[in-house]
PADOMAR-533214 format. One line per field, with one value per residue (C-alpha): residue in three letters; x, y, z. Coordinates in nm, 4 decimals. Layout:
# PADOMAR-533214
residu	[ala|...]
px	[X|...]
py	[Y|...]
pz	[Z|...]
# end
This chain:
# PADOMAR-533214
residu	[unk|unk|unk|unk|unk|unk|unk|unk|unk|unk|unk|unk|unk|unk|unk|unk|unk|unk|unk|unk|unk|unk|unk|unk|unk|unk|unk|unk|unk|unk|unk|unk|unk|unk|unk|unk|unk|unk|unk|unk|unk|unk|unk|unk|unk|unk|unk|unk|unk|unk|unk|unk|unk|unk|unk|unk|unk|unk|unk|unk|unk|unk|unk|unk|unk|unk|unk|unk|unk|unk|unk|unk|unk|unk|unk|unk|unk|unk|unk|unk|unk|unk|unk|unk|unk|unk|unk|unk|unk|unk|unk|unk|unk|unk|unk|unk|unk|unk|unk|unk|unk|unk|unk|unk|unk|unk|unk|unk|unk|unk|unk|unk|unk|unk|unk|unk|unk|unk|unk|unk|unk|unk|unk|unk|unk|unk|unk|unk|unk|unk|unk|unk|unk|unk|unk|unk|unk|unk|unk|unk|unk|unk|unk|unk|unk|unk|unk|unk|unk|unk|unk|unk|unk|unk|unk|unk|unk|unk|unk|unk|unk|unk|unk|unk|unk|unk|unk|unk|unk|unk|unk|unk|unk|unk|unk|unk|unk|unk|unk|unk|unk|unk|unk|unk|unk|unk|unk|unk|unk|unk|unk|unk|unk|unk|unk|unk|unk|unk|unk|unk|unk|unk|unk|unk|unk|unk|unk|unk|unk|unk|unk|unk|unk|unk|unk|unk|unk|unk|unk|unk|unk|unk|unk|unk|unk|unk|unk|unk|unk|unk|unk|unk|unk|unk|unk|unk|unk|unk|unk|unk|unk|unk|unk|unk|unk|unk|unk|unk|unk|unk|unk|unk|unk|unk|unk|unk|unk|unk|unk|unk|unk|unk|unk|unk|unk|unk|unk|unk|unk|unk|unk|unk|unk|unk|unk|unk|unk|unk|unk|unk|unk|unk|unk|unk|unk|unk|unk|unk|unk|unk|unk|unk|unk|unk|unk|unk|unk|unk|unk|unk|unk|unk|unk|unk|unk|unk|unk|unk|unk|unk|unk|unk|unk|unk|unk|unk|unk|unk|unk|unk|unk|unk|unk|unk|unk|unk|unk|unk|unk|unk|unk|unk|unk|unk|unk|unk|unk|unk|unk|unk|unk|unk|unk|unk|unk|unk|unk|unk|unk|unk|unk|unk|unk|unk|unk|unk|unk|unk|unk|unk|unk|unk|unk|unk|unk|unk|unk|unk|unk|unk|unk|unk|unk|unk|unk|unk|unk|unk|unk|unk|unk|unk|unk|unk|unk|unk|unk|unk|unk|unk|unk|unk|unk|unk|unk|unk|unk|unk|unk|unk|unk|unk|unk|unk|unk|unk|unk|unk|unk|unk|unk|unk|unk|unk|unk|unk|unk|unk|unk|unk|unk|unk|unk|unk|unk|unk|unk|unk|unk|unk|unk|unk|unk|unk|unk|unk|unk|unk|unk|unk|unk|unk|unk|unk|unk|unk|unk|unk|unk|unk|unk|unk|unk|unk|unk|unk|unk|unk|unk|unk|unk|unk|unk|unk|unk|unk|unk|unk|unk|unk|unk|unk|unk|unk|unk|unk|unk|unk|unk|unk|unk|unk|unk|unk|unk|unk|unk|unk|unk|unk|unk|unk|unk|unk|unk|unk|unk|unk|unk|unk|unk|unk|unk|unk|unk|unk|unk|unk|unk|unk|unk|unk|unk|unk|unk|unk|unk|unk|unk|unk|unk|unk|unk|unk|unk|unk|unk|unk|unk|unk|unk|unk|unk|unk|unk|unk|unk|unk|unk|unk|unk|unk|unk|unk|unk|unk|unk|unk|unk|unk|unk|unk|unk|unk|unk|unk|unk|unk|unk|unk|unk|unk|unk|unk|unk|unk|unk|unk|unk|unk|unk|unk|unk|unk|unk|unk|unk|unk|unk|unk|unk|unk|unk|unk|unk|unk|unk|unk|unk|unk|unk|unk|unk|unk|unk|unk|unk|unk|unk|unk|unk|unk|unk|unk|unk|unk|unk|unk|unk|unk|unk|unk|unk|unk|unk|unk|unk|unk|unk|unk|unk|unk|unk|unk|unk|unk|unk|unk|unk|unk|unk|unk|unk|unk|unk|unk|unk|unk|unk|unk|unk|unk|unk|unk|unk|unk|unk|unk|unk|unk|unk|unk|unk|unk|unk|unk|unk|unk|unk|unk|unk|unk|unk|unk|unk|unk|unk|unk|unk|unk|unk|unk|unk|unk|unk|unk]
px	[9.9700|10.2113|10.0821|10.0698|10.2334|10.2263|10.5156|10.4073|10.6094|10.6877|10.5558|10.3833|10.1872|9.8404|9.7517|9.4380|9.2377|8.8624|8.8172|8.4384|8.4262|8.6904|8.5411|8.2013|8.0495|8.1695|8.5253|8.5301|8.4246|8.7178|8.9797|8.9124|8.8505|9.0460|9.3587|9.3048|9.2375|9.0110|8.8966|8.7785|8.5717|8.6068|8.3942|8.4956|8.5256|8.4607|8.7841|9.0046|9.3276|9.1730|9.0744|9.4252|9.6060|9.3729|9.4177|9.7934|9.7358|9.4952|9.7455|10.0118|9.7672|9.7109|10.0789|10.1887|10.5452|10.5817|10.8484|10.5802|10.3705|10.4108|10.2155|10.2162|10.1099|10.1277|10.2922|10.5602|10.3324|10.0615|10.3121|10.4529|10.1049|9.9918|10.3071|10.2820|9.9242|10.0156|10.2877|10.0293|9.8008|10.0425|10.3345|10.5321|10.8393|10.7352|11.0715|11.1007|10.7562|10.8009|10.5893|10.6359|10.5534|10.5700|10.8863|11.0593|10.9800|11.1050|11.4288|11.4727|11.4408|11.6673|11.9410|11.9670|11.9532|12.0690|12.3459|12.0844|11.9863|12.3336|12.3569|12.5477|12.3898|12.5320|12.3203|12.2106|11.8455|11.8015|11.5720|11.3927|11.6926|11.9273|11.6837|11.6502|12.0287|12.0821|11.8099|11.9639|12.2960|12.1296|11.9483|12.2797|12.4542|12.1811|12.2652|11.9008|11.8526|11.6135|11.6848|11.3606|11.1246|11.1273|11.2122|11.0460|11.2451|11.3599|11.0506|10.8214|11.0360|11.0408|10.6608|10.6257|10.8627|10.7055|10.3534|10.4682|10.6554|10.3813|10.0916|10.2612|10.1413|10.3410|10.5412|10.3746|10.0292|10.1445|10.2952|9.9866|9.7485|9.9455|10.1766|10.0490|10.2502|10.5640|10.4400|10.6606|10.9590|10.8725|11.1807|11.4105|11.2129|11.2617|11.6370|11.6453|11.4571|11.7048|12.0017|11.8570|11.8186|12.1773|12.3193|12.1356|12.2824|12.6315|12.6043|12.4632|12.1623|11.7865|11.4979|11.1791|11.0001|11.2863|11.2283|10.8982|10.9660|11.2956|11.1545|10.8802|11.1354|11.3521|11.0672|10.9508|11.3027|11.3876|11.1110|11.3312|11.3809|11.0112|10.9353|11.1597|10.9704|10.6351|10.7385|10.8551|10.5467|10.2567|10.0293|10.0178|9.8092|9.7607|9.6313|9.4457|9.4227|9.2082|9.5157|9.7426|9.8895|9.9749|10.3236|10.2077|9.9218|10.1584|10.3985|10.1141|9.9945|10.3461|10.4107|10.0688|10.0852|9.8455|9.9292|9.9722|9.6976|9.6192|9.3950|9.3489|9.1718|9.0336|8.7318|8.6404|8.4405|8.7635|8.9650|9.0713|9.4297|9.4103|9.6181|9.9029|9.8547|9.6154|9.3731|9.0407|9.0021|9.2294|8.9812|8.6744|8.8360|8.9733|8.7272|8.8157|9.1820|9.1011|8.7694|8.7698|8.8268|8.5951|8.4602|8.3883|8.2093|8.2476|7.9693|7.9503|8.0719|8.2015|8.2865|7.9864|7.6360|7.3529|7.2594|7.6050|7.6292|7.2915|7.3900|7.7188|7.5488|7.3030|7.5674|7.7951|7.5051|7.4952|7.8172|7.7797|8.1299|8.1130|8.0820|7.7429|7.7443|7.5653|7.7398|7.5450|7.6060|7.6838|7.6420|7.3037|7.1348|7.2590|6.9260|7.1004|7.1098|7.4119|7.3880|7.3712|7.4677|7.4562|7.6577|7.6784|8.0471|8.3715|8.4499|8.1099|8.1556|8.4833|8.3192|8.0393|8.2784|8.5096|8.2217|8.0773|8.4207|8.4429|8.0934|8.1690|8.4959|8.3005|8.0753|8.3802|8.4815|8.8594|8.9959|9.1861|8.8510|8.7469|8.8582|8.7871|8.8143|8.8220|8.8847|9.1951|9.4466|9.3537|9.0090|9.1724|9.2733|8.9731|8.9720|9.3363|9.2636|8.9542|9.1085|9.4231|9.2130|9.0176|9.3278|9.2164|9.5189|9.5222|9.7481|9.7558|9.8091|9.7330|10.0509|10.2258|10.0312|9.8880|10.1160|10.4311|10.4161|10.6892|10.4581|10.2698|10.5998|10.7221|10.4275|10.4244|10.7902|10.6831|10.4358|10.6789|10.9478|10.7344|10.6170|10.9618|11.2286|11.5043|11.3776|11.6742|11.5268|11.2148|11.4150|11.6470|11.3576|11.1829|11.4757|11.5876|11.2671|11.4255|11.6249|11.9995|11.9594|12.1337|12.2428|12.5481|12.3523|12.0766|12.3317|12.4788|12.1331|12.0586|12.3750|12.2864|11.9439|12.1024|12.3324|12.0285|11.9707|11.5971|11.5814|11.5124|11.2278|10.8875|10.6926|10.7277|10.8645|10.6145|10.7580|10.9857|11.0709|11.2323|11.4888|11.5302|11.5441|11.8830|12.0424|12.3689|12.3992|12.0982|12.2075|12.1606|11.9442|11.7049|11.6863|11.3353|11.1925|11.3620|11.1844|10.8513|10.9297|10.9883|10.6535|10.4834|10.6224|10.4771|10.1352|10.1741|10.2226|10.0412|10.1265|10.3235|10.0336|9.9814|9.7273|9.4871|9.6481|9.4162|9.4963|9.8682|9.8597|9.6718|9.9322|10.2220|10.0529|9.9689|10.2888|10.5750|10.4764|10.2499|10.5352|10.7594|10.4833|10.4297|10.8005|10.8903|10.6142|10.4552|10.1321|10.1153|9.7364|9.6860|9.9312|9.7542|9.4328|9.6119|9.7150|9.3661|9.2406|9.5099|9.3934|9.0360|9.1545|9.3552|9.0400|8.9200|9.1941|9.2210|9.5723|9.8821|10.0504|9.7550|9.7348|10.1058|10.0833|9.8045|9.9966|10.2911|10.0802|9.8744|10.1864|10.3102|10.1982|10.2824|10.4959|10.7255|10.6634|10.6491|10.6252|10.3223|10.3761|10.4039|10.1970|9.9247|9.5729|9.4819|9.2018|9.3022|9.2756|9.3193|9.2442|9.0237|9.3033|9.5274|9.2457|9.1813|9.2215|9.1622|8.8534|8.7177|8.4106|8.3172|8.3906|8.3252|8.3167|8.3544|8.3477|8.0851|8.0237|8.0455|8.3818|8.5576|8.4046|8.3693|8.6755|8.6089|8.8542|8.7013|8.3539|8.4762|8.6600|8.3804|8.2000|8.5023|8.6638|8.3369|8.2785|8.6222|8.5264|8.2091|8.4195|8.6269|8.3053|8.2142|8.5536|8.5015|8.1607|8.2839|8.5608|8.2922|8.1922|7.9326|7.8604|7.8928|7.8573|7.8490|7.8729|7.8996|7.9192|7.6492|7.8941|8.2673|8.3343|8.6141|8.7905|8.9611|8.6791|8.4162|8.1731|7.9983|7.7247|7.8125|7.6108|7.5863|7.7842|7.5939|7.6839|7.4416|7.1640|7.2610|7.0736|6.7266|6.7046|6.5491|6.8890|7.0168|6.9030|6.9352|7.0702|6.9762|7.2698|7.1941|7.4101|7.5872|7.7224|8.0798|8.1507|8.3216|8.6136|8.6530|8.9121|8.7697]
py	[11.6291|11.7759|12.0425|11.9237|12.1513|12.0693|12.1661|12.2680|12.2392|12.5931|12.6708|12.3310|12.2824|12.1326|11.8795|12.0641|11.7399|11.7805|11.4741|11.4911|11.4979|11.2250|10.9789|10.8370|10.9186|10.5939|10.6322|11.0000|10.9264|10.6850|10.8854|11.2124|11.0689|11.2267|11.0547|10.7519|10.3834|10.2879|9.9711|10.0004|9.7078|9.7421|9.4932|9.3294|9.5781|9.8766|10.0687|9.9547|10.0668|10.4017|10.4500|10.3766|10.5962|10.8906|10.8469|10.8895|11.1965|11.3419|11.2926|11.4733|11.7532|11.7856|11.8593|11.5107|11.4439|11.1464|10.9987|10.9627|10.7308|10.3516|10.1548|9.7774|9.5464|9.1776|9.2112|9.4366|9.4961|9.6408|9.8689|9.9970|10.0534|10.2550|10.4679|10.5297|10.6484|10.8760|11.0380|11.1056|11.2713|11.4962|11.7158|11.6666|11.4494|11.1112|10.9350|10.8909|10.7311|10.3709|10.1401|9.7695|9.4178|9.3152|9.1212|9.4074|9.6505|9.3952|9.3546|9.7323|9.7583|9.4609|9.6047|9.8852|9.6796|9.3243|9.3445|9.3457|8.9949|8.8484|8.9097|9.1753|9.4285|9.2422|8.9333|8.7245|8.6637|8.3042|8.2062|7.8707|7.6934|7.8291|7.7194|7.3733|7.3332|7.4440|7.2178|6.9251|6.9906|7.0191|6.6864|6.5229|6.6776|6.5455|6.1908|6.0892|5.7247|5.7208|5.3694|5.2141|5.4892|5.8291|6.1475|6.4666|6.6436|7.0039|7.1601|6.9802|7.0752|7.4376|7.4329|7.2964|7.5536|7.8403|7.7595|7.7369|8.0675|8.2620|8.1409|8.1080|7.7480|7.4698|7.2629|6.9504|7.0810|7.1847|6.8441|6.6627|6.8793|6.9186|6.6171|6.3477|6.0780|6.2287|6.2735|5.9882|6.1867|6.4865|6.4706|6.4616|6.7358|6.9526|6.8828|6.9898|7.3101|7.3960|7.3103|7.5158|7.8238|7.7877|7.7404|8.0516|8.2545|8.1104|8.1848|8.5362|8.4356|8.4795|8.3157|8.5023|8.4122|8.5582|8.8976|8.9143|8.7043|8.8739|9.2221|9.1478|8.9955|9.3065|9.5427|9.3286|9.3226|9.6883|9.9196|10.2214|10.1161|10.0497|10.3983|10.5509|10.3765|10.4571|10.8231|10.7951|10.6248|10.8387|10.7070|10.3352|10.1972|9.8233|9.6608|9.3243|9.3216|9.0061|8.8102|8.8954|8.6133|8.6243|8.7710|9.0375|9.1384|9.1624|9.3814|9.6184|9.6395|9.7112|9.9887|10.1459|10.1455|10.3823|10.6989|10.6296|10.6604|10.3155|10.2462|9.8763|9.8057|9.4651|9.2463|8.9663|8.8027|8.7501|8.5878|8.2616|8.1932|8.0216|7.7375|7.9899|8.1050|8.3971|8.4531|8.6229|8.6807|8.9842|9.1724|9.0476|9.1370|9.4776|9.6679|9.4470|9.5453|9.9062|9.9897|10.3500|10.2578|10.3845|10.1324|10.2368|10.0131|10.0634|9.8761|10.0449|9.7989|9.9209|9.5807|9.3533|9.3778|9.3619|9.0031|8.8781|9.1057|9.0071|8.6414|8.7023|8.8938|8.6134|8.3405|8.4893|8.5732|8.2057|8.2576|8.3346|8.4786|8.7933|9.1702|9.2710|9.4436|9.4294|9.5311|9.7677|9.7804|10.1027|9.9315|9.8834|9.5461|9.3225|9.1468|8.8091|8.5951|8.3853|8.0407|7.7164|7.4209|7.0504|6.8202|6.4420|6.4176|6.6226|6.5762|6.7025|6.9923|7.0776|7.0453|7.2819|7.5428|7.5233|7.5530|7.8497|8.0151|7.9812|8.1246|8.4222|8.4838|8.4896|8.7623|8.9837|8.9065|8.8537|8.5384|8.7620|8.8772|8.5225|8.2862|7.9340|7.9125|7.6079|7.5047|7.2929|7.2594|6.8982|7.0172|7.1824|6.8505|6.8048|7.1757|7.1612|6.8572|7.0072|7.3474|7.1846|6.9662|7.2682|7.4825|7.7434|7.9050|7.9166|8.0312|7.8707|8.0705|7.7837|7.5944|7.4146|7.2505|6.9383|6.6901|6.8966|6.8662|6.6685|6.4246|6.3442|6.2735|6.0657|5.8274|5.8204|5.7075|5.3689|5.3165|5.4334|5.1971|4.8828|4.9625|5.0534|4.8713|5.0634|5.3990|5.5055|5.8433|5.6828|5.4151|5.6746|5.9010|5.6030|5.4747|5.8222|5.8443|5.5953|5.7173|5.7229|5.6881|5.9781|5.9981|5.7780|5.5008|5.5220|5.4866|5.1730|5.0190|5.1031|4.9287|4.6288|4.6208|4.6380|4.3487|4.1249|4.1293|4.1834|4.5498|4.4782|4.2318|4.3402|4.1445|4.2209|3.9517|3.7385|3.8651|4.1678|4.0787|3.7508|3.9542|4.2843|4.1606|4.0075|4.3376|4.4000|4.7759|4.8799|5.1325|4.9933|5.2899|5.2019|4.8263|4.8194|5.0643|4.8780|4.5590|4.7410|4.8912|4.5419|4.4166|4.7291|4.6587|4.3068|4.4654|4.6754|4.3624|4.0759|3.7366|3.9101|4.1212|4.4947|4.6085|4.8864|5.2337|5.3532|5.0473|5.0975|5.4505|5.3316|5.0575|5.3032|5.5413|5.2802|5.0824|5.3312|5.6858|5.7919|5.7833|5.9776|6.2325|6.3015|6.3260|6.5434|6.8006|7.0459|7.0273|6.6482|6.6412|6.8589|6.6484|6.3314|6.4827|6.5449|6.1800|6.0596|6.2719|6.1285|5.7779|5.8693|6.0119|5.6953|5.4950|5.6063|5.4016|5.0267|5.0237|5.1676|5.2791|5.4948|5.6484|5.7405|5.8798|6.1144|6.2057|6.3200|6.5103|6.6903|6.7831|7.0015|7.2694|7.2144|6.9243|7.1302|7.2196|7.5942|7.6564|7.8837|8.2460|8.4950|8.7593|8.5148|8.5885|8.3331|8.2463|8.2142|7.8898|7.9572|7.8381|8.0849|8.1458|8.2669|8.4715|8.6876|9.0547|8.9893|9.0311|8.9223|8.9992|8.6303|8.3746|8.0000|7.8406|7.4660|7.1516|7.2738|6.9417|6.8419|6.6835|6.9074|7.2462|7.2486|7.0306|6.6915|6.7419|7.0818|6.9311|6.7245|7.0092|7.2131|7.5407|7.7713|7.5705|7.5412|7.9154|7.9825|7.7575|7.9627|8.2806|8.1209|8.0579|8.4238|8.5371|8.3247|8.4793|8.8358|8.7970|8.8195|9.1529|9.0684|8.6950|8.4094|8.0373|7.7891|7.4229|7.0815|6.7180|6.4744|6.1822|6.1369|5.8254|5.5767|5.6273|5.3172|5.2817|5.2846|5.5469|5.7542|6.0115|6.3701|6.5902|6.9540|7.1834|7.2777|7.6386|7.6258|7.5968|7.9160|8.1463|8.1716|7.9528|8.2515|8.4228|8.1887|8.0525|7.6764|7.5537|7.2165|7.1086|6.8504|6.6804|6.3542|6.1581|6.0425|5.6832|5.4636|5.4059|5.7747|5.9403|6.2787]
pz	[12.9693|12.7136|12.4784|12.1152|11.8616|11.4873|11.2610|10.9117|10.5931|10.4737|10.1289|10.1018|9.7810|9.8000|9.5314|9.4273|9.4380|9.4807|9.7013|9.7066|9.3280|9.2839|9.5330|9.6108|9.9497|10.1131|9.9852|10.0798|10.4384|10.4817|10.2901|10.4725|10.8190|11.1073|11.2430|11.4638|11.4311|11.1414|10.9712|10.6114|10.4838|10.1078|9.9155|9.5891|9.3037|9.5317|9.4660|9.7540|9.5850|9.5000|9.8644|9.9907|9.7385|9.7922|10.1679|10.1217|9.9020|10.1575|10.4397|10.2364|10.1659|10.5412|10.5923|10.6947|10.5872|10.3549|10.5855|10.8529|10.6342|10.6235|10.3628|10.4105|10.1269|10.0407|9.7002|9.5572|9.2592|9.4850|9.6584|9.3275|9.1885|9.4896|9.5082|9.1341|9.1683|9.4605|9.2498|8.9801|9.2351|9.4260|9.3316|9.6520|9.6782|9.8212|9.7961|10.1733|10.2086|10.3232|10.1075|10.0490|10.1527|10.5161|10.4372|10.2570|10.5406|10.7937|10.5969|10.5846|10.9620|11.0285|10.8047|11.0584|11.3772|11.2997|11.5609|11.8365|11.7270|11.6836|11.3068|11.1156|10.8826|10.5828|10.6538|10.3555|10.2728|10.1649|9.8814|9.8654|9.7091|9.9781|10.2468|10.0945|10.0779|10.4367|10.5714|10.3860|10.5570|10.8978|10.8510|10.7552|11.0574|11.2898|11.1704|11.1554|11.0628|10.7685|10.6434|10.7657|10.6527|10.4898|10.6754|10.5458|10.2775|10.2979|10.1377|10.3797|10.6798|10.5629|10.5356|10.8896|11.0383|10.8433|10.9582|11.3203|11.2988|11.1235|11.3341|11.6727|11.6972|11.8563|11.6091|11.7471|11.6501|11.3035|11.2293|11.3553|11.1501|10.8284|10.8111|11.0491|10.8693|11.0246|11.3800|11.5048|11.3757|11.5968|11.8261|11.5225|11.3491|11.6587|11.6469|11.2833|11.3645|11.6399|11.4203|11.1352|11.3589|11.4808|11.1311|11.0086|11.2922|11.2370|10.8657|10.9149|10.7054|10.7370|10.5557|10.4594|10.7809|10.9853|10.8241|11.0118|11.3196|11.4024|11.3461|11.5986|11.8368|11.8025|11.8903|12.1798|12.3254|12.2610|12.3804|12.3110|11.9503|11.9062|12.0395|11.7720|11.4917|11.6499|11.6495|11.2884|11.1457|11.2597|10.9832|10.9003|10.6170|10.5609|10.2418|10.2370|10.6151|10.6131|10.4960|10.7889|10.9935|11.3641|11.3164|11.0701|11.2961|11.5924|11.3914|11.2995|11.6585|11.7864|11.5355|11.5747|11.9535|12.1227|11.9342|11.5619|11.3068|11.1612|10.8652|10.7886|10.4597|10.3677|10.3064|10.5448|10.2647|10.0698|10.3479|10.1772|10.2847|10.6242|10.4773|10.4509|10.8100|10.7531|11.0403|10.9649|11.3375|11.3027|11.0860|11.2750|11.6089|11.5083|11.7277|12.0258|11.9998|11.9182|12.0930|11.9716|11.6067|11.3371|11.0871|10.7289|10.4817|10.1069|9.9318|9.5913|9.3279|8.9920|8.8443|8.8054|8.6653|8.9250|8.8368|8.9370|9.2386|9.3810|9.3522|9.5342|9.8166|9.8754|9.8512|10.1197|10.3515|10.4547|10.6535|11.0236|11.0735|10.8666|10.8771|10.7448|10.4060|10.0712|9.7528|9.5264|9.1533|8.9711|8.6348|8.4735|8.4406|8.1606|8.1380|8.1617|8.4743|8.5693|8.4103|8.6101|8.3936|8.4848|8.2569|8.2442|8.3448|8.3439|7.9749|7.8642|8.1059|7.9321|7.5897|7.6900|7.8309|7.5290|7.2820|7.4698|7.4731|7.0952|7.0540|7.2759|7.0935|6.7667|6.9103|6.9667|7.3255|7.3301|7.4914|7.7312|7.8734|7.9658|8.2437|8.3619|8.7408|8.9661|9.3253|9.2625|8.9806|8.9016|8.7889|8.4876|8.3281|8.0999|8.0104|7.9044|7.6869|7.5277|7.4541|7.3147|7.0873|6.9603|6.9104|7.1652|7.3304|7.7078|7.9876|8.3308|8.6486|8.8872|8.8003|8.5187|8.2408|8.3929|8.2190|8.2754|8.6546|8.8311|9.0103|8.6886|8.5121|8.8064|8.7927|8.4137|8.4211|8.5641|8.2816|8.0140|8.1351|8.1455|7.7920|7.6537|7.8487|7.6663|7.7979|8.0094|8.1048|8.2519|8.4348|8.5889|8.6914|8.8494|9.0563|9.1638|9.3661|9.6061|9.9077|9.8520|9.4734|9.3044|8.9379|8.9915|9.1643|8.9043|8.6243|8.7854|8.8172|8.4545|8.3391|8.5521|8.3842|8.0386|8.1338|8.1883|7.8134|7.8649|7.7704|7.4039|7.4605|7.3334|7.5942|7.9647|8.1935|8.3797|8.7109|8.7362|9.0944|8.9874|8.7943|8.9775|9.3366|9.2620|9.1566|9.3428|9.2831|9.4930|9.7629|10.1133|10.2068|9.9237|9.9804|10.1284|9.8749|9.5867|9.6915|9.6916|9.3491|9.2097|9.3376|9.2045|8.8556|8.8886|8.9422|8.6264|8.4132|8.5884|8.4344|8.1610|8.0313|8.0656|8.3231|8.2286|8.2492|8.5279|8.7383|8.6742|8.8133|9.1197|9.1781|9.1534|9.3964|9.6553|9.6122|9.6162|9.5359|9.8235|10.0772|9.8400|9.7808|10.1512|10.2236|9.9249|9.8699|10.1111|9.9053|9.8899|9.9241|9.6158|9.4166|9.5235|9.3879|9.0565|9.0394|9.1266|8.8396|8.6107|8.7053|8.6144|8.2826|8.2170|8.2827|7.9402|7.7746|7.7405|7.5979|7.7616|7.4382|7.3349|7.6806|7.6914|7.3392|7.4457|7.7582|7.5448|7.2940|7.5570|7.7543|7.4711|7.2294|6.8616|6.9762|7.1999|7.5648|7.6073|7.2314|7.2604|7.1627|7.4458|7.2646|7.1599|7.2795|7.5460|7.7791|8.1460|8.3421|8.7111|9.0595|9.2442|9.4963|9.2140|9.0585|9.3640|9.2713|8.8995|8.6842|8.3457|8.1385|8.1312|8.4032|8.4024|8.7496|8.6976|8.9106|9.1586|9.3322|9.6968|9.7654|9.5158|9.5940|9.8874|9.9237|10.0823|10.3671|10.4426|10.4635|10.7597|10.9337|11.0882|11.0299|11.0100|10.7309|10.5395|10.5662|10.4169|10.1242|10.0826|10.0798|9.8051|9.6105|9.6643|9.5335|9.2225|9.1540|9.2012|8.9406|8.6683|8.5191|8.2516|8.2335|8.4809|8.4054|8.6939|8.5980|8.7576|8.6392|8.7468|8.7529|8.7807|8.5745|8.5334|8.8644|8.9993|9.2504|8.9768|8.8485|9.1119|9.1217|9.2119|9.4417|9.3319|9.5597|9.8733|9.7950|9.5028|9.7608|9.9416|9.7041|9.5557|9.2412|9.0710|9.0766|8.8034|8.4700|8.4359|8.1034|7.9607|7.7461|7.4797|7.2180|7.1466|7.4401|7.4681|7.3815|7.6393|7.4063|7.3215|7.5519|7.4645]
# end
């Protein structure tokens, strides 16, 4: 056994921090723990960032050189924030401390050793557009026959490959689970994956996944190189450990080895990204991999009032797969319980939330201190309409404004064209959804349509197919889809009359757009939900012109998309996934019905999936500091399958009813002919 001898920095300056005074007892125990393996379970609002930054400061105060510290995060913003706080705490130079995202650290390592993997150090890092372009070229080079049916587009292929790489799963399993419609294409998808890997190597290029996968491959192949980095990084700190995927976890384990000090900080109750490859098993199984590890639990919450915190504790306790903890509030009671509000249907839910927002604003709470949170982006539709109508400014972090999204515009193009047969933009957008139909082909088809002399007619033809099926300019690759498009247009105007807008959207989806959706977007299921919601919204209109008029008005602000002022005070509309890590004084959790939250697919997927949904519910609750409103509609009307009753989310039964105050909302009901 070699004798250990510690070199000390001559003349080193201590920070002068009084750690016991600066930290609570739980934080202090973790920050000042001796070197070794440690897991820190830091609950929501408990000062996780403070714990990590003070740990770095404490290590520096103990004589650890900053070059021996590696801080791994999930966002560049988090890394910058932590390094900035460390610089405020200590006087020592920390410029050689390695801090950054997993991908940025991987890139930094690969820049030094790319030759060992067949690349040069000047390799390019491809962005999404580069990746899409390269995959398109690989598909073309593979000469895959896609005339009979659609082959997945580049974004979908990239999603498949990424999930396989980051989770270590077989490509076959990923395709079956995520994109079963393309399972018959599996041999060709494998060929594309192989061709893509070869083209990246030939082009000295890496995508984002390679920055992790190749770093792990490098260390597994070069034990001597791994030993050098293990000797360099004697202290490894990991933020948001519950979000690590298989490759990230493997990288941490390789670098930590047997000798390095590793502190992993996270919260199992906020593990909500399995759909991106995150595996909560890494945080739950930490002690199995490191039997001698210490576990610290930080349960003191500085964010929420006790009424909100007690509700969150009870809600998450229903999960079996969890690390036991109970958050304790530092703040005093507000004397107000979270509200539970049942509304007749989604539009009345939006009206209630919007009215309450205006009332709270009038009491002095800024819009910036309020948020409306939901499970999926489509649930924001009625809120966007209601806030727009009331002139309440809002910003959306869950995506584009509902009516500005590509798939909404795609489907609307069919309706716009049958109403206005001189609308070239809508015609071109519609036909360019077909395989082999680029701008040039679309222009030829448009000119052929104009030559029929029917573009100026006010009444639709009795049968579109009688006219369009004879077009000569249809690309051969699009022949089958063009035929289906013609029959779909017939359904939009049966017997020469306009169908109802909701029925039109359903016909477009079932006729031509579903296949395009699955082949073109890696989040096809979420986009389908958007379109289902659009169909329900359209069900409130009898006349297509009125519906399209509202679609245009609600897709813009002051008549121009994007015309809202950047410095204008706005309320936040966000999915809960996007809201993680944020907080507001007032939070509205909407759409709490079975089938939407928890998601319908999740309800059929077993306990693990349902428990992740419950963790998502927990994250939503713990975003609120002062007031929490939880609401749900009793019915979801005017879908193309008819009105149906909604069951309140099963998560609302996970806590004592005494934890909430039920609100009985009265007022005038919405008329059937009133779209709002």
